[in-house]
N, C-alpha and C positions, 0 to 999 in steps of 0.2 A: 500785488507785488510787482507786476510789470506794467509800466505806464507810459503815457505819452502826452502830447500837447493837443491843442484844440484844432477843430476843423472849420472854424469860421472863416469867412472870405474877405472881410475888410477889418481894419484896425478899429474903427468906431463900433462895428457890430460886436467885436470881441469884448469891449467894455460893457456892453448891455446885452450880452448873449443870454437869452432865457434859459439855455441849457445849464448855465453855471449855477442856477438856483435850484436845480432838480436833484433829488437824492439819487435818482438813477441816471443822471446826466453824465456824459463821458468827458466833460470839460473839467479840468482840475482848477480849483480855486486855491487861495492862499493856504488854507488848512490842509487840503489834500497834498499840495506840493511839499509842505513841511513834513507830513507823515510819510509820504512816498520816499523822501530822501533817506529816512531811517530804515525803510523796509526794502529798498531796492537790493536785488541780488548783486553780488560783486563779480561773479564769473559765470561762464556758460554752464558749469556744473550745478549752480544754484538756480539757474533760470528754469522755470517750470513752463511746460507747454511749447508749442511751435517746434515740434521735434525735427521736422525736415529743415527748417531754417537754421536751427541750432547745429545740426549735423553738417550742413553745407558751409555755414559760416566758420565752424571749427576747422574744417579742411583749409579754407582760405587763409585763416590766421596762422595755422600751424605751418603751412607752406611758406608764408611770408617770413615768419620767424626763422625757419630753416635756411632761407636764402639771405637772411640779414637785410631784407628790404622792407620798405613800407608796404602796408596792405593795399590791395586794390580799392578804388572808390566803391562805396556801398550805397545802394538805394533801398530804403525800406518804405513800403507802402502798406496802408491798412487803416482801419477805423481808429479813432482816438481811444487811448486807454489800453492798448494791446501790448505795448512794450517797446516801441521804437526808440524812445529816449533812453530807456534802460539798456537796450542793446548797444546803443552808441557808446555809452559809458563802459560797458563791458568790453567792447572792441578796444578802446583806449587802454583799459586795464590789462587785457590779454597781450597787447603789444608793448606794454610798459611805457606808454607815451602820455603826455598831457593832453587834455581835451579843451577845446574852445567851443562854446555854445552860443549860437545866435539863431536868428530866424529870418525867413524871407521878407516879412513885412518891415523888418528893421533895416533892410538894405534897399533903399529907394534910389540910390545913385551909384554909378560905377565906382566913384571915388570912395564910397563907404566900403565896398568890397575890396578895393585895392588896399585900403588902410588895414583891413583885417588880414588879408593874404600876406602883405609885406612884413607883418609882425609875427608870422608863424615860425615856430622852431622846426628843425628837421625831424620828420617822423610824427609831428603833432597831428592829432585828429581834430578836424573841424566839423562840428555837428551843425547842420543847417536845417532847422525845422521849418515846416511849411514852405518847402523850397519852391513849390508851384506859385507862390505869391511874390516871388522876387521880381524886381523891375527888369524890363527887357534889356536895357543897356548893361546892367550888372550881370544878367544871364549870359550875354554874349561875351563878356570879359571872362566869365567862369569857364567857357569852352576851352580857351587857350591855357588857362591856369591848370585845368585838370589834365589836359593832354600833354602840354609841353612844359609845365611848371614855369610859366612866364606870363607876364601881363605887360601891356603897353599903356603907360600912363600918359595921358594927353595934357600937355602944358600949354596954356594960352588958348585963345579963341580965334575963330575965323581963319583967314588965309595964313596967319602967322602961327597957327597951332602946330606943335611939334609932339611926336610920339616918342617917348623915352622907354625903351625896353627895360623891364625889371625882372631879373632872374629870381625864382622862388625856390626854397628848399623843398625836397620831396615831402609831401604830406598826404594824408588820407581824408577825403571828403566823405562824410556820412550824411546823405540827404534823407529827409523824412517827409512824407506827403500822405494826405488823406485823399488826394485827387490825382492819382497817377496819370489819368487820361489828359490832364491839363499840362503835363510836361511835354515840351516839344521833342520830337525824335532826336535831334542832334544832342540834346542834353542827356536823354535817357541812354543813348548809345555810348556815352563816355563813362558810364559806370561799369566797372568790371564785374560786379556782383549785384544782382537785384533779388529782392525777396518780398513776398506778399504775406502780411501777418493775418492769420485767420482768427475768427472768433473761437473762444475756448469751449471745450466740452465740460459738462458738469463735473465729471471726475477730476479734470485738471484744476477747475476752480476750487474744488474741495481741498486739493493739495495746497493751493495758494492760500486759502483761508486758514488752514491748520498752521502753515508756516508763519503767516502774519499774526495769528493768535499767540503763537509761542513768543514772538518778538514783542508783542504788546502785553504779554502776561495775562492773557484771557483764557479761562478754562472753558473749553468747548468740546462737546462730544461729536462723534461722526454724524449723527442724525441732525444736530444743529448746524453743522457745516454744510450738510446736504441741502437743508432748507434754505440757507442763505445763497448757496451756489445756484439753486434753481431759479432764483429771482434776480440774478446778477447780469442778465442779458449777454452772457458769454464774454464779459469784460472784467479783467482783474481789478481795474481801478474801481469799478462799481462794487465788486465783491468786498474790497477792503473798506469802502465807505459804509456799506451796509453792516459790515462786521463791527465797525466802531459805534454805529447807532444801536445795534443790538446789545453791544457791551454796556452802553449807557443804561439801557432799559433793564438789563439783568442786574446791574449794580443798584439801581433805585427800587425796582419792583420785585426783585428776587434775591437769591443768595450770591449772585455774581457768576454762576455757572450758566453757560449757554446750552440749552437743550432745544429739541425741535419745537416744543411747545412755547418756550420763551422766545425763540427766534420768530415764530409765526405771530405771536402776540405783539412783539415789538414792531414788526414790519406792517402789521395791521394799523398800528398807531400812526406810522409814517406813510400810510396809504400806498404801500407797494404790494400788489397782489401776488398770487402764486406763480404767475407767468412773468412777473417783473414789470407789469404795467403800473403806472402811477396815475395821479389825478388827471393830468392832461391827456394821457393816452385813453383813459376810460371816457373822458368827456367827449373826445373826438368820436369814439365808437358809439357812445350813447346817442349823440346828436345824429350820426349817420343812420342808426337803426330806428330810433324812436321818432325823429322829426322827418326823416326822408325815406323811411321804409327800406333802408339798406342801399339806397342810391339807384342810379348814378346821380351825383350831385357835384357841382363845381367847387373848386378849392376855395374861392373867395366866399361863396355862400356858406360853406362848412366852417370857415374861419370866423365869420360873423356869428354863426350859431353858437360857437363855443367861447366867444368873446376874446379871441386872440388875433394877433396879426397873421396875415396870410403866410409870411415867411416862417413864423413860429410853427404853424401846423405842418408846413411842407418840409422844413429842415430839422425840426426837433422831434415831432411826434411820428410823422409818417414813416421814416426809414425803418424803425423798429416794428411798427405794425405791419408793414409790407413783408419784412423778413420773417415775422412770425406767422404769416399767412392769414392775418386777420383783416387785411384791407388790400384792395387791388386798385391800381391806377389804370384807367381805361381811356380811350379817346373821348368818351362822353362825360367823364368825371370819375369821382371816387366811388367805389362799390364795396360793400361789406361782403365778406366770404361767409360760407356756412359756419366756419369755425368761430367767427365773431359772435354770431347769434348764440352759439352754444356756450361760449365763454361768459357771456353776460346773462345766460339763462333765459333768453327770450325766444319766442317763436316767430319765424318769418311771417309777415302779413301777406306776402305773395311770393311766388317763385322768383328767385334771383338769377340773373344772368350776368356773369362776370364780363361778358363782352359788351355790356351796356344795353342789352335788349330791353325794349319797353313795349307795353301793350299797344295794339293798333288804335286807330281813331275811335273805335267803338268799345275799347276796353277788353277785347277778347284775347 
């Protein structure tokens, strides 16, 4: 129900991002975007989860409306699929203002940003996704636009170049990023309100699933919703995607009603296990445990063992495995945790040391 954009780092990678092909990937493809548009909540009252963020943002927006002023600039950070784009649309709706949507990779020159800013209406919300990927010249122009509602447009080149000041109507910038640490301090400091989006608890995801099921006209019982929520990696976008796949299975293989048994059987077909691991996640763990006795092993070697690119293992599989406590990154390489052995039903072949400890020269 609450979604967002991708976390890839370059435009070419976005086109070929392996995460876009995964059922449990947090990248939204064309089908996801179309469904999300229909399922998005329209106001803060409908938005599920992120209680602190909602409470704080509600105060900011109410105060702005009471003053008859535009809302402060807002920075939203967090993993993909948690609701940053949805919140930007809600901010515009709550303020009764239009919204303009663009992204950092689309703004490669200061002139690109100047063209967008100069066409804004008073009070309009500008949503800038992946703001950390904006070019440096455009970023520096944005400083003045956010603070003084003014930009200097450079006309000409070389010694004859002239800066023409252009006044802007007051507007609200909503920036979204999956890499808040990549934003320079001068840019972060210009946001009046910053919020970090947390992963969802299973109970919150169950509420998301029930709401989406009602909108999609899917019959689902609480146990079925709980089964899907437990495999959704704490991310509403993934929960909604799994719900649609379970719905398909229930319509073809059963009577259309989603129960715990139906949900479990459907997700087994799609290779999503009870902890939300898919084929790639399990391949990484199995290679680490079966081929390298739990590690430590280098990232490149591990990638070769699973037949994937190094970047795919590091950026697509590892973050969730680390967050789940199944894999650890150490100075000597990747190491499986005891929980990984337990999850795959294997017995450690030798004592594991997360610090990368190894037997001495004589194997003792």
